[in-house]
All heavy atoms as an XYZ file, in Angstrom:
905
protein
N       0.844     -1.178      0.000
C       0.000      0.000      0.000
C       0.887      1.237      0.000
O       1.834      1.334      0.748
C      -0.918     -0.042      1.208
C      -1.886      1.100      1.279
S      -3.104      0.737      2.557
C      -4.542      1.212      1.706
N       0.547      2.218     -0.821
C       1.360      3.413     -0.985
C       0.939      4.511     -0.026
O      -0.229      4.652      0.315
C       1.213      3.909     -2.420
O       1.845      5.138     -2.572
N       1.911      5.313      0.392
C       1.633      6.485      1.202
C       1.391      7.714      0.342
O       1.154      8.795      0.848
C       2.809      6.782      2.144
C       2.729      5.960      3.403
O       1.714      5.347      3.681
N       3.814      5.954      4.157
N       1.464      7.565     -0.979
C       1.294      8.683     -1.894
C      -0.084      9.284     -1.723
O      -1.083      8.583     -1.731
C       1.479      8.217     -3.354
O       2.783      7.678     -3.490
C       1.300      9.362     -4.317
N      -0.118     10.603     -1.561
C      -1.389     11.313     -1.461
C      -1.820     11.694     -2.862
O      -1.236     12.580     -3.472
C      -1.234     12.575     -0.619
C      -0.908     12.330      0.810
C      -0.750     13.662      1.502
C       0.398     13.551      2.478
N       0.973     14.807      2.842
N      -2.811     11.027     -3.395
C      -3.284     11.345     -4.739
C      -4.216     12.538     -4.668
O      -5.032     12.652     -3.769
C      -4.005     10.148     -5.337
N      -4.080     13.442     -5.610
C      -4.984     14.568     -5.715
C      -6.228     14.118     -6.451
O      -6.188     13.206     -7.250
C      -4.314     15.702     -6.488
C      -3.046     16.249     -5.864
C      -2.458     17.334     -6.753
C      -3.315     16.786     -4.493
N      -7.330     14.781     -6.189
C      -8.572     14.451     -6.871
C      -8.832     15.448     -7.981
O      -8.536     16.620     -7.855
C      -9.737     14.482     -5.883
O      -9.552     13.506     -4.905
N      -9.375     14.959     -9.054
C      -9.787     15.804    -10.152
C     -11.024     15.173    -10.760
O     -11.104     13.965    -10.882
C      -8.672     15.891    -11.206
C      -8.859     16.882    -12.321
C      -8.886     18.310    -11.775
C      -7.739     16.762    -13.323
N     -11.998     15.978    -11.132
C     -13.226     15.439    -11.689
C     -13.021     14.971    -13.112
O     -12.378     15.636    -13.905
C     -14.328     16.498    -11.681
C     -14.884     16.875    -10.334
C     -15.934     17.958    -10.511
C     -15.492     15.693     -9.638
N     -13.585     13.841    -13.442
C     -13.650     13.409    -14.827
C     -14.893     14.036    -15.439
O     -15.724     14.616    -14.746
C     -13.753     11.883    -14.897
C     -12.460     11.195    -14.561
C     -12.527      9.704    -14.848
O     -13.624      9.128    -14.790
O     -11.478      9.136    -15.136
N     -15.052     13.899    -16.725
C     -16.177     14.518    -17.432
C     -17.528     14.058    -16.903
O     -18.491     14.795    -16.939
C     -16.072     14.239    -18.923
N     -17.606     12.836    -16.389
C     -18.897     12.343    -15.897
C     -19.174     12.766    -14.465
O     -20.169     12.366    -13.878
C     -18.980     10.822    -16.028
C     -17.926     10.095    -15.217
O     -17.128     10.755    -14.517
O     -17.892      8.861    -15.274
N     -18.324     13.598    -13.875
C     -18.578     14.140    -12.553
C     -18.069     13.295    -11.404
O     -18.284     13.638    -10.251
N     -17.380     12.212    -11.675
C     -16.873     11.350    -10.615
C     -15.461     11.787    -10.243
O     -14.625     12.008    -11.104
C     -16.862      9.876    -11.067
C     -18.297      9.421    -11.351
C     -16.212      8.987    -10.017
C     -18.378      8.051    -11.972
N     -15.212     11.932     -8.941
C     -13.890     12.329     -8.479
C     -12.967     11.116     -8.522
O     -13.279     10.059     -7.993
C     -13.953     12.893     -7.046
C     -12.565     13.251     -6.554
C     -14.863     14.113     -7.010
N     -11.830     11.283     -9.184
C     -10.852     10.202     -9.302
C      -9.473     10.731     -8.925
O      -9.227     11.933     -9.005
C     -10.807      9.624    -10.736
C     -12.124      8.999    -11.110
C     -10.441     10.697    -11.738
N      -8.553      9.850     -8.520
C      -7.203     10.315     -8.217
C      -6.567     10.932     -9.456
O      -6.750     10.443    -10.561
C      -6.466      9.039     -7.819
C      -7.535      8.081     -7.441
C      -8.730      8.437     -8.270
N      -5.824     12.002     -9.246
C      -5.156     12.671    -10.363
C      -3.672     12.428    -10.303
O      -3.141     11.653    -11.081
C      -5.443     14.166    -10.311
S      -4.359     15.174    -11.312
N      -3.028     13.058     -9.391
C      -1.573     12.989     -9.344
C      -1.072     13.480     -7.992
O      -1.794     14.153     -7.270
C      -0.975     13.820    -10.472
S      -1.802     15.386    -10.747
N       0.158     13.143     -7.670
C       0.720     13.567     -6.393
C       1.148     15.032     -6.462
O       1.301     15.588     -7.557
C       1.941     12.662     -6.246
C       2.381     12.447     -7.653
C       1.091     12.343     -8.445
N       1.369     15.664     -5.313
C       1.936     17.009     -5.344
C       3.258     16.992     -6.110
O       3.985     15.994     -6.095
C       2.163     17.328     -3.862
C       1.182     16.454     -3.138
C       1.076     15.200     -3.961
N       3.577     18.064     -6.782
C       4.776     18.139     -7.623
C       6.058     17.830     -6.858
O       7.017     17.325     -7.435
C       4.889     19.521     -8.261
C       3.837     19.873     -9.296
C       4.004     21.316     -9.752
C       3.891     18.929    -10.470
N       6.080     18.127     -5.575
C       7.293     17.931     -4.782
C       7.443     16.513     -4.243
O       8.467     16.178     -3.675
C       7.317     18.907     -3.595
O       6.117     18.720     -2.830
C       7.396     20.343     -4.075
N       6.420     15.686     -4.428
C       6.471     14.329     -3.868
C       7.286     13.364     -4.722
O       8.094     12.598     -4.228
C       5.062     13.783     -3.678
C       5.050     12.447     -2.954
C       3.651     12.009     -2.610
O       2.914     12.795     -1.999
O       3.295     10.868     -2.977
N       7.021     13.369     -6.019
C       7.721     12.471     -6.947
C       7.433     12.951     -8.362
O       6.493     13.706     -8.584
C       7.281     11.023     -6.777
C       5.812     10.781     -7.138
C       5.481      9.302     -7.240
N       4.075      9.064     -7.389
C       3.362      9.241     -8.505
N       3.946      9.683     -9.588
N       2.078      8.983     -8.539
N       8.224     12.508     -9.322
C       7.925     12.887    -10.709
C       6.577     12.297    -11.152
O       6.229     11.174    -10.780
C       9.072     12.263    -11.506
C      10.172     12.063    -10.523
C       9.492     11.767     -9.207
N       5.861     13.061    -11.933
C       4.569     12.595    -12.451
C       4.779     11.558    -13.544
O       5.755     11.614    -14.282
C       3.791     13.749    -13.085
C       3.233     14.747    -12.171
S       2.321     15.963    -13.182
C       1.514     16.855    -11.893
N       3.814     10.669    -13.647
C       3.794      9.757    -14.789
C       3.259     10.537    -15.988
O       2.708     11.637    -15.838
C       2.876      8.549    -14.534
O       1.515      9.024    -14.439
C       3.271      7.800    -13.266
N       3.383      9.968    -17.163
C       2.870     10.625    -18.366
C       1.361     10.839    -18.265
O       0.848     11.899    -18.636
C       3.210      9.790    -19.601
N       0.651      9.863    -17.752
C      -0.808      9.973    -17.623
C      -1.195     11.066    -16.623
O      -2.113     11.851    -16.867
C      -1.401      8.632    -17.178
C      -2.911      8.636    -17.126
C      -3.480      7.282    -16.744
O      -2.872      6.247    -17.082
O      -4.535      7.262    -16.102
N      -0.505     11.129    -15.487
C      -0.778     12.171    -14.493
C      -0.511     13.557    -15.073
O      -1.279     14.487    -14.859
C       0.076     11.959    -13.249
C      -0.309     10.740    -12.448
C       0.730     10.342    -11.416
O       1.901     10.774    -11.511
O       0.374      9.586    -10.497
N       0.582     13.667    -15.827
C       0.921     14.952    -16.440
C      -0.139     15.366    -17.457
O      -0.490     16.549    -17.545
C       2.297     14.876    -17.089
N      -0.654     14.408    -18.229
C      -1.719     14.706    -19.192
C      -2.958     15.252    -18.474
O      -3.565     16.223    -18.912
C      -2.099     13.459    -19.992
C      -1.102     13.078    -21.049
C      -1.082     14.045    -22.217
O      -2.141     14.598    -22.566
O       0.008     14.242    -22.770
N      -3.339     14.617    -17.374
C      -4.520     15.039    -16.620
C      -4.333     16.437    -16.056
O      -5.205     17.294    -16.191
C      -4.807     14.037    -15.485
O      -5.021     12.749    -16.060
C      -6.035     14.440    -14.696
N      -3.196     16.677    -15.416
C      -2.929     17.995    -14.838
C      -2.811     19.057    -15.933
O      -3.300     20.176    -15.772
C      -1.663     17.952    -13.989
N      -2.186     18.714    -17.045
C      -2.022     19.671    -18.144
C      -3.375     20.088    -18.717
O      -3.574     21.260    -19.062
C      -1.138     19.082    -19.243
N      -4.316     19.146    -18.822
C      -5.670     19.470    -19.302
C      -6.301     20.538    -18.411
O      -6.916     21.491    -18.884
C      -6.533     18.206    -19.299
C      -7.077     17.824    -20.615
C      -8.047     16.658    -20.596
N      -8.039     15.749    -19.474
C      -7.338     14.626    -19.402
N      -6.557     14.273    -20.396
N      -7.420     13.851    -18.352
N      -6.141     20.368    -17.096
C      -6.701     21.308    -16.129
C      -6.055     22.692    -16.303
O      -6.752     23.690    -16.428
C      -6.461     20.773    -14.719
C      -6.835     21.701    -13.608
S      -6.524     20.983    -11.987
C      -4.744     20.829    -11.991
N      -4.721     22.737    -16.341
C      -4.040     24.018    -16.454
C      -4.241     24.658    -17.829
O      -4.326     25.883    -17.930
C      -2.560     23.873    -16.123
C      -2.328     23.649    -14.653
C      -1.850     22.436    -14.201
C      -2.607     24.647    -13.733
C      -1.657     22.220    -12.843
C      -2.413     24.450    -12.378
C      -1.930     23.226    -11.928
N      -4.333     23.848    -18.860
C      -4.584     24.384    -20.198
C      -5.947     25.068    -20.238
O      -6.094     26.151    -20.806
C      -4.527     23.269    -21.244
C      -4.715     23.763    -22.659
C      -4.576     22.647    -23.667
C      -4.775     23.166    -25.081
N      -4.667     22.095    -26.059
N      -6.930     24.451    -19.617
C      -8.269     25.041    -19.571
C      -8.245     26.387    -18.846
O      -8.949     27.318    -19.230
C      -9.260     24.094    -18.897
N      -7.429     26.500    -17.822
C      -7.348     27.740    -17.062
C      -6.381     28.747    -17.679
O      -6.271     29.876    -17.207
C      -6.932     27.449    -15.616
C      -7.969     26.712    -14.785
C      -7.403     26.380    -13.425
C      -9.246     27.522    -14.664
N      -5.664     28.341    -18.726
C      -4.697     29.207    -19.364
C      -5.310     30.307    -20.216
O      -4.608     31.211    -20.661
N      -6.597     30.258    -20.435
C      -7.291     31.283    -21.198
C      -7.884     32.302    -20.211
O      -8.562     31.901    -19.269
C      -8.407     30.624    -22.025
C      -9.156     31.624    -22.852
O     -10.038     32.324    -22.287
O      -8.876     31.716    -24.056
N      -7.651     33.596    -20.418
C      -8.149     34.599    -19.468
C      -9.671     34.578    -19.272
O     -10.147     34.763    -18.149
C      -7.704     35.934    -20.073
C      -6.585     35.595    -20.978
C      -6.839     34.195    -21.467
N     -10.426     34.337    -20.336
C     -11.887     34.294    -20.196
C     -12.286     33.086    -19.350
O     -13.130     33.193    -18.456
C     -12.582     34.262    -21.577
C     -14.082     34.016    -21.424
C     -12.328     35.559    -22.328
N     -11.669     31.943    -19.593
C     -11.989     30.748    -18.803
C     -11.603     30.945    -17.345
O     -12.341     30.526    -16.445
C     -11.282     29.525    -19.367
C     -11.877     29.064    -20.657
C     -11.229     27.784    -21.126
N     -11.474     27.652    -22.542
C     -10.642     27.153    -23.410
N      -9.470     26.671    -23.023
N     -10.947     27.097    -24.685
N     -10.470     31.567    -17.112
C     -10.049     31.807    -15.736
C     -11.031     32.741    -15.035
O     -11.391     32.506    -13.877
C      -8.634     32.393    -15.713
C      -7.980     32.544    -14.348
C      -7.951     31.216    -13.593
C      -6.563     33.084    -14.505
N     -11.519     33.752    -15.737
C     -12.525     34.648    -15.148
C     -13.831     33.902    -14.871
O     -14.446     34.093    -13.817
C     -12.796     35.825    -16.085
C     -11.647     36.833    -16.101
C     -11.991     38.049    -16.917
N     -13.076     38.794    -16.267
C     -13.826     39.672    -16.913
N     -13.655     39.911    -18.192
N     -14.781     40.318    -16.265
N     -14.254     33.057    -15.800
C     -15.481     32.286    -15.583
C     -15.326     31.328    -14.410
O     -16.217     31.209    -13.565
C     -15.866     31.512    -16.845
C     -16.408     32.352    -17.996
C     -16.469     31.535    -19.280
C     -17.780     32.910    -17.641
N     -14.184     30.649    -14.347
C     -13.918     29.716    -13.243
C     -13.934     30.467    -11.917
O     -14.547     30.017    -10.946
C     -12.572     29.019    -13.464
C     -12.271     27.957    -12.462
C     -12.908     26.730    -12.509
C     -11.329     28.169    -11.460
C     -12.627     25.731    -11.580
C     -11.045     27.186    -10.537
C     -11.695     25.962    -10.595
N     -13.291     31.620    -11.876
C     -13.264     32.434    -10.667
C     -14.663     32.913    -10.291
O     -15.033     32.928     -9.113
C     -12.336     33.634    -10.873
O     -12.391     34.509     -9.776
N     -15.454     33.298    -11.297
C     -16.818     33.762    -11.034
C     -17.663     32.663    -10.408
O     -18.436     32.909     -9.474
C     -17.464     34.266    -12.321
N     -17.518     31.449    -10.897
C     -18.270     30.326    -10.333
C     -17.745     30.003     -8.938
O     -18.514     29.862     -7.985
C     -18.185     29.080    -11.239
C     -18.817     27.867    -10.559
C     -18.863     29.350    -12.579
N     -16.433     29.886     -8.796
C     -15.833     29.492     -7.516
C     -16.138     30.491     -6.408
O     -16.318     30.100     -5.247
C     -14.321     29.327     -7.670
N     -16.215     31.775     -6.747
C     -16.418     32.799     -5.720
C     -17.876     33.188     -5.532
O     -18.195     33.981     -4.654
C     -15.605     34.051     -6.071
O     -16.089     34.632     -7.273
N     -18.755     32.627     -6.328
C     -20.177     32.995     -6.247
C     -20.785     32.484     -4.951
O     -20.430     31.406     -4.460
C     -20.939     32.428     -7.453
C     -22.207     33.148     -7.735
N     -23.403     32.778     -7.187
C     -22.464     34.239     -8.501
C     -24.344     33.590     -7.613
N     -23.797     34.491     -8.417
N     -21.698     33.260     -4.410
C     -22.373     32.883     -3.165
C     -23.022     31.512     -3.297
O     -23.672     31.214     -4.294
C     -23.448     33.916     -2.827
C     -24.115     33.685     -1.494
C     -25.138     34.752     -1.166
O     -24.977     35.895     -1.632
O     -26.095     34.436     -0.447
N     -22.812     30.664     -2.317
C     -23.393     29.328     -2.330
C     -22.577     28.313     -3.110
O     -22.949     27.149     -3.205
N     -21.483     28.747     -3.718
C     -20.606     27.821     -4.424
C     -21.088     27.383     -5.783
O     -20.509     26.489     -6.386
N     -22.150     28.014     -6.278
C     -22.620     27.713     -7.621
C     -23.164     28.985     -8.238
O     -23.554     29.914     -7.530
C     -23.665     26.609     -7.631
C     -24.993     26.991     -7.040
C     -26.038     25.888     -7.158
O     -25.706     24.767     -7.567
O     -27.193     26.181     -6.861
N     -23.167     29.026     -9.568
C     -23.633     30.217    -10.259
C     -24.442     29.832    -11.485
O     -24.086     28.898    -12.199
C     -22.447     31.076    -10.681
N     -25.507     30.560    -11.688
C     -26.309     30.412    -12.900
C     -25.537     31.047    -14.043
O     -24.854     32.057    -13.859
C     -27.646     31.119    -12.710
S     -28.666     31.162    -14.197
N     -25.639     30.463    -15.210
C     -24.955     31.036    -16.371
C     -25.387     32.486    -16.582
O     -24.588     33.309    -17.038
C     -25.168     30.167    -17.632
C     -26.596     30.243    -18.128
C     -24.187     30.551    -18.716
N     -26.589     32.829    -16.183
C     -27.065     34.208    -16.334
C     -26.314     35.171    -15.418
O     -26.275     36.370    -15.681
C     -28.566     34.290    -16.078
S     -29.060     33.793    -14.413
N     -25.702     34.663    -14.352
C     -24.967     35.496    -13.402
C     -23.496     35.659    -13.747
O     -22.808     36.486    -13.146
C     -25.053     34.902    -11.987
C     -26.462     34.902    -11.444
O     -27.232     35.822    -11.779
O     -26.790     33.968    -10.685
N     -22.977     34.860    -14.670
C     -21.531     34.863    -14.919
C     -21.178     35.140    -16.365
O     -20.034     34.967    -16.762
C     -20.895     33.520    -14.495
C     -21.538     32.356    -15.240
C     -20.958     33.336    -13.002
C     -20.843     31.030    -15.052
N     -22.116     35.591    -17.153
C     -21.866     35.732    -18.589
C     -21.234     37.063    -18.976
O     -20.873     37.261    -20.124
C     -23.151     35.511    -19.374
O     -24.125     36.452    -18.969
N     -21.075     37.987    -18.038
C     -20.527     39.303    -18.353
C     -19.003     39.302    -18.230
O     -18.434     39.837    -17.284
C     -21.136     40.365    -17.433
C     -20.717     41.769    -17.821
O     -20.309     41.965    -18.980
O     -20.792     42.662    -16.965
N     -18.338     38.666    -19.201
C     -16.875     38.588    -19.193
C     -16.281     39.148    -20.487
O     -15.138     38.861    -20.817
C     -16.381     37.142    -18.947
C     -16.697     36.695    -17.535
C     -16.962     36.186    -19.967
N     -17.067     39.942    -21.202
C     -16.545     40.621    -22.379
C     -16.601     39.843    -23.680
O     -15.992     40.254    -24.662
N     -17.295     38.711    -23.688
C     -17.459     37.936    -24.916
C     -18.932     37.587    -25.081
O     -19.708     37.701    -24.139
C     -16.587     36.642    -24.914
C     -15.109     36.987    -24.891
C     -16.941     35.746    -23.747
N     -19.303     37.132    -26.262
C     -20.701     36.809    -26.534
C     -21.151     35.569    -25.751
O     -20.331     34.774    -25.300
C     -20.897     36.555    -28.038
O     -20.223     35.365    -28.413
N     -22.467     35.425    -25.631
C     -23.019     34.270    -24.897
C     -22.595     32.930    -25.504
O     -22.235     32.022    -24.765
C     -24.546     34.364    -24.808
C     -25.179     33.234    -24.013
C     -24.636     33.135    -22.591
O     -24.497     34.115    -21.896
N     -24.308     31.921    -22.165
N     -22.595     32.780    -26.844
C     -22.113     31.507    -27.390
C     -20.654     31.220    -27.016
O     -20.276     30.076    -26.773
C     -22.274     31.675    -28.904
C     -23.375     32.673    -29.048
C     -23.186     33.624    -27.889
N     -19.835     32.272    -26.936
C     -18.434     32.094    -26.548
C     -18.331     31.713    -25.085
O     -17.513     30.864    -24.709
C     -17.621     33.367    -26.861
O     -17.765     33.659    -28.255
C     -16.159     33.182    -26.535
N     -19.159     32.313    -24.235
C     -19.204     31.920    -22.819
C     -19.551     30.442    -22.711
O     -18.896     29.694    -21.985
C     -20.221     32.784    -22.028
C     -20.494     32.192    -20.651
C     -19.712     34.211    -21.900
N     -20.561     30.016    -23.449
C     -20.963     28.604    -23.417
C     -19.825     27.696    -23.855
O     -19.605     26.631    -23.266
C     -22.186     28.379    -24.304
O     -23.293     29.078    -23.793
N     -19.096     28.107    -24.885
C     -17.952     27.324    -25.363
C     -16.904     27.188    -24.259
O     -16.400     26.090    -24.002
C     -17.344     27.995    -26.592
C     -15.990     27.474    -26.948
N     -15.797     26.262    -27.565
C     -14.749     27.990    -26.729
C     -14.492     26.059    -27.733
N     -13.841     27.091    -27.228
N     -16.579     28.281    -23.588
C     -15.559     28.249    -22.536
C     -16.028     27.434    -21.326
O     -15.236     26.699    -20.733
C     -15.176     29.663    -22.120
C     -14.331     30.369    -23.130
N     -13.115     29.891    -23.568
C     -14.522     31.546    -23.792
C     -12.592     30.727    -24.448
N     -13.434     31.731    -24.611
N     -17.290     27.541    -20.975
C     -17.813     26.727    -19.870
C     -17.743     25.245    -20.224
O     -17.420     24.411    -19.372
C     -19.244     27.144    -19.527
C     -19.382     28.507    -18.849
C     -20.845     28.926    -18.797
C     -18.777     28.485    -17.455
N     -18.018     24.919    -21.475
C     -17.918     23.525    -21.931
C     -16.480     23.028    -21.788
O     -16.248     21.908    -21.324
C     -18.377     23.413    -23.383
C     -18.260     22.014    -23.950
C     -18.677     21.971    -25.401
C     -18.433     20.581    -25.961
N     -18.665     20.530    -27.398
N     -15.508     23.845    -22.167
C     -14.097     23.460    -22.036
C     -13.714     23.251    -20.576
O     -12.974     22.313    -20.250
C     -13.181     24.510    -22.681
C     -13.312     24.586    -24.180
C     -12.850     23.290    -24.816
C     -12.885     23.352    -26.319
N     -12.510     22.089    -26.936
N     -14.215     24.092    -19.685
C     -13.943     23.922    -18.253
C     -14.568     22.632    -17.724
O     -13.971     21.939    -16.895
C     -14.441     25.132    -17.464
C     -13.652     26.424    -17.673
C     -14.407     27.619    -17.110
C     -12.261     26.307    -17.066
N     -15.751     22.294    -18.224
C     -16.385     21.028    -17.830
C     -15.595     19.840    -18.353
O     -15.384     18.863    -17.643
C     -17.829     20.963    -18.347
C     -18.809     21.757    -17.521
C     -20.218     21.608    -18.049
C     -20.654     20.164    -17.995
N     -22.030     19.942    -18.410
N     -15.170     19.915    -19.611
C     -14.404     18.817    -20.206
C     -13.091     18.577    -19.468
O     -12.612     17.450    -19.396
C     -14.123     19.104    -21.685
C     -15.332     18.997    -22.562
C     -15.089     19.458    -23.992
O     -14.004     20.026    -24.276
O     -15.997     19.260    -24.825
N     -12.514     19.631    -18.920
C     -11.270     19.506    -18.163
C     -11.523     19.000    -16.747
O     -10.577     18.736    -16.006
C     -10.554     20.853    -18.114
N     -12.809     18.858    -16.375
C     -13.140     18.355    -15.048
C     -13.133     19.411    -13.972
O     -13.149     19.091    -12.783
N     -13.122     20.680    -14.358
C     -13.054     21.757    -13.376
C     -14.419     22.227    -12.902
O     -14.537     22.765    -11.810
C     -12.271     22.936    -13.957
C     -10.817     22.625    -14.296
C     -10.196     23.773    -15.059
C     -10.032     22.311    -13.043
N     -15.434     22.037    -13.718
C     -16.795     22.440    -13.364
C     -17.761     21.283    -13.553
O     -17.526     20.412    -14.389
C     -17.275     23.586    -14.265
C     -16.590     24.932    -14.176
C     -17.226     25.905    -15.173
C     -16.661     25.504    -12.774
N     -18.827     21.319    -12.794
C     -19.974     20.447    -13.041
C     -21.163     21.365    -13.289
O     -21.122     22.547    -12.945
C     -20.276     19.511    -11.851
O     -20.545     20.296    -10.688
C     -19.116     18.568    -11.591
N     -22.212     20.828    -13.889
C     -23.371     21.670    -14.168
C     -24.655     20.893    -13.954
O     -24.672     19.656    -13.945
C     -23.323     22.190    -15.602
O     -23.460     21.126    -16.512
N     -25.715     21.665    -13.784
C     -27.051     21.086    -13.610
C     -28.056     22.032    -14.249
O     -28.030     23.234    -13.988
C     -27.354     20.940    -12.113
C     -28.729     20.413    -11.816
C     -29.016     20.382    -10.315
O     -28.098     20.585     -9.511
O     -30.181     20.153     -9.968
N     -28.908     21.485    -15.097
C     -29.957     22.293    -15.729
C     -31.152     22.367    -14.783
O     -31.608     21.361    -14.252
C     -30.391     21.687    -17.052
C     -31.492     22.495    -17.732
C     -31.779     22.054    -19.136
N     -30.700     22.338    -20.060
C     -30.447     23.541    -20.588
N     -31.183     24.564    -20.254
N     -29.467     23.703    -21.441
N     -31.635     23.592    -14.580
C     -32.836     23.836    -13.775
C     -33.743     24.731    -14.604
O     -33.493     25.929    -14.708
C     -32.488     24.522    -12.458
C     -31.612     23.690    -11.563
C     -31.314     24.409    -10.272
N     -30.190     23.789     -9.606
C     -29.403     24.404     -8.756
N     -29.622     25.663     -8.441
N     -28.382     23.773     -8.206
N     -34.764     24.136    -15.165
C     -35.643     24.885    -16.057
C     -34.875     25.297    -17.296
O     -34.260     24.475    -17.963
N     -34.859     26.604    -17.568
C     -34.157     27.083    -18.760
C     -32.711     27.483    -18.480
O     -31.963     27.780    -19.413
C     -34.890     28.303    -19.363
O     -34.947     29.330    -18.373
C     -36.281     27.921    -19.833
N     -32.306     27.496    -17.212
C     -30.956     27.933    -16.847
C     -30.069     26.760    -16.469
O     -30.544     25.742    -15.981
C     -31.002     28.919    -15.679
C     -31.698     30.185    -16.039
C     -32.912     30.607    -15.590
C     -31.238     31.202    -16.945
N     -33.231     31.820    -16.146
C     -32.224     32.205    -16.985
C     -30.091     31.349    -17.722
C     -32.097     33.346    -17.775
C     -29.956     32.493    -18.498
C     -30.958     33.469    -18.520
N     -28.785     26.946    -16.669
C     -27.788     25.952    -16.262
C     -26.977     26.555    -15.125
O     -26.529     27.702    -15.217
C     -26.860     25.556    -17.432
C     -25.805     24.571    -16.966
C     -27.672     24.973    -18.579
N     -26.823     25.792    -14.052
C     -26.043     26.221    -12.889
C     -24.727     25.451    -12.874
O     -24.710     24.238    -13.069
C     -26.820     25.958    -11.594
C     -27.971     26.915    -11.414
C     -29.160     26.748    -12.109
C     -27.850     27.999    -10.561
C     -30.211     27.644    -11.955
C     -28.895     28.898    -10.402
C     -30.069     28.715    -11.098
O     -31.104     29.604    -10.948
N     -23.648     26.172    -12.623
C     -22.307     25.591    -12.598
C     -21.752     25.650    -11.193
O     -22.054     26.560    -10.428
C     -21.373     26.359    -13.543
C     -21.744     26.157    -14.987
C     -22.664     26.989    -15.611
C     -21.195     25.111    -15.722
C     -23.022     26.789    -16.935
C     -21.551     24.906    -17.041
C     -22.459     25.746    -17.633
O     -22.822     25.546    -18.944
N     -20.902     24.670    -10.873
C     -20.228     24.664     -9.581
C     -18.848     24.052     -9.716
O     -18.603     23.224    -10.578
C     -21.048     23.983     -8.512
C     -21.120     22.489     -8.526
C     -22.007     21.938     -7.436
N     -23.311     21.392     -7.687
C     -24.101     21.428     -8.742
N     -23.759     22.054     -9.791
N     -25.253     20.836     -8.813
N     -17.967     24.523     -8.843
C     -16.625     23.969     -8.732
C     -16.663     23.024     -7.549
O     -17.064     23.414     -6.459
C     -15.580     25.081     -8.476
C     -14.196     24.482     -8.274
C     -15.572     26.078     -9.620
N     -16.287     21.786     -7.772
C     -16.249     20.839     -6.671
C     -15.102     21.213     -5.732
O     -13.997     21.520     -6.190
C     -16.045     19.415     -7.197
C     -17.209     18.895     -8.007
C     -18.494     18.769     -7.211
O     -18.429     18.455     -6.009
O     -19.561     18.994     -7.794
N     -15.344     21.215     -4.412
C     -14.277     21.562     -3.466
C     -13.019     20.716     -3.647
O     -11.911     21.204     -3.463
C     -14.920     21.304     -2.102
C     -16.380     21.449     -2.343
C     -16.606     20.951     -3.754
N     -13.176     19.467     -4.034
C     -12.010     18.602     -4.216
C     -11.119     19.088     -5.354
O      -9.903     18.891     -5.329
C     -12.440     17.159     -4.461
O     -13.212     17.067     -5.643
N     -11.704     19.745     -6.353
C     -10.917     20.257     -7.466
C     -10.047     21.414     -6.993
O      -8.852     21.476     -7.291
C     -11.824     20.700     -8.636
C     -11.034     21.452     -9.687
C     -12.495     19.495     -9.249
N     -10.629     22.340     -6.222
C      -9.839     23.451     -5.691
C      -8.735     22.943     -4.772
O      -7.599     23.414     -4.823
C     -10.738     24.436     -4.943
C     -11.663     25.273     -5.813
C     -12.576     26.125     -4.943
C     -10.878     26.144     -6.761
N      -9.069     21.971     -3.944
C      -8.065     21.402     -3.037
C      -6.949     20.731     -3.835
O      -5.770     20.866     -3.498
C      -8.726     20.409     -2.089
N      -7.309     20.016     -4.885
C      -6.310     19.321     -5.702
C      -5.391     20.305     -6.398
O      -4.173     20.121     -6.440
C      -7.003     18.427     -6.730
N      -5.968     21.376     -6.931
C      -5.156     22.378     -7.617
C      -4.186     23.028     -6.642
O      -3.015     23.240     -6.968
C      -6.062     23.415     -8.261
C      -6.852     22.884     -9.428
S      -8.139     24.024     -9.995
C      -7.171     25.449    -10.406
N      -4.670     23.354     -5.459
C      -3.800     23.969     -4.458
C      -2.704     23.030     -3.987
O      -1.542     23.421     -3.878
N      -3.079     21.786     -3.729
C      -2.105     20.827     -3.228
C      -1.046     20.493     -4.267
O       0.107     20.234     -3.926
C      -2.816     19.551     -2.780
N      -1.417     20.513     -5.524
C      -0.472     20.197     -6.591
C       0.712     21.171     -6.593
O       1.846     20.790     -6.834
C      -1.166     20.217     -7.940
C      -0.338     19.875     -9.165
C       0.122     18.420     -9.102
C      -1.133     20.107    -10.436
N       0.424     22.436     -6.297
C       1.445     23.480     -6.376
C       1.992     23.936     -5.034
O       2.822     24.837     -4.990
C       0.867     24.675     -7.132
C       0.433     24.388     -8.563
C      -0.258     25.610     -9.153
C       1.613     23.977     -9.407
N       1.544     23.335     -3.946
C       1.960     23.764     -2.614
C       3.139     22.944     -2.122
O       3.166     21.725     -2.242
C       0.779     23.614     -1.633
O      -0.307     24.389     -2.121
C       1.155     24.085     -0.246
N       4.096     23.633     -1.554
C       5.214     22.949     -0.911
C       4.731     22.322      0.386
O       3.904     22.908      1.089
C       6.345     23.923     -0.603
C       7.100     24.453     -1.812
C       8.076     25.543     -1.368
C       7.845     23.343     -2.504
N       5.248     21.139      0.733
C       4.830     20.524      1.991
C       5.313     21.381      3.160
O       6.365     22.021      3.092
C       5.524     19.164      1.980
C       6.592     19.260      0.944
C       6.211     20.356      0.000
N       4.535     21.382      4.222
C       4.915     22.136      5.413
C       5.840     21.288      6.267
O       5.756     20.063      6.283
C       3.684     22.537      6.249
O       2.961     21.347      6.591
C       2.786     23.469      5.445
N       6.720     21.939      6.972
C       7.639     21.217      7.871
C       6.880     20.726      9.073
O       6.044     21.425      9.628
C       8.764     22.149      8.279
N       7.156     19.502      9.447
C       6.442     18.914     10.592
C       7.103     19.297     11.891
O       8.228     19.583     12.017
C       6.426     17.392     10.455
């Protein structure tokens, strides 16, 4: 049994799965690097980063698409960027009537932080 602390990252179907160890623990495998790169690539676009931040910081931890669409691009472009964030496993969504609500799973934020955080001295 390994002592490796695996980070969690959402897959497209919304299930939390192990991603990769913190960068300082051991070198990543090719598969772990692919998973982490997908996440960072999705956040590498300024509009996507603003949308992700808008959802993550929204009251209640979720945001209706109607509340987060004012990022300087058209609504179809917002939808495209939200789709890319979902495909990267960073957001989940739920349709309620005519609106779609997005949320960032707490495990995703924790995984992103842990990936880049130096271990604390014991």
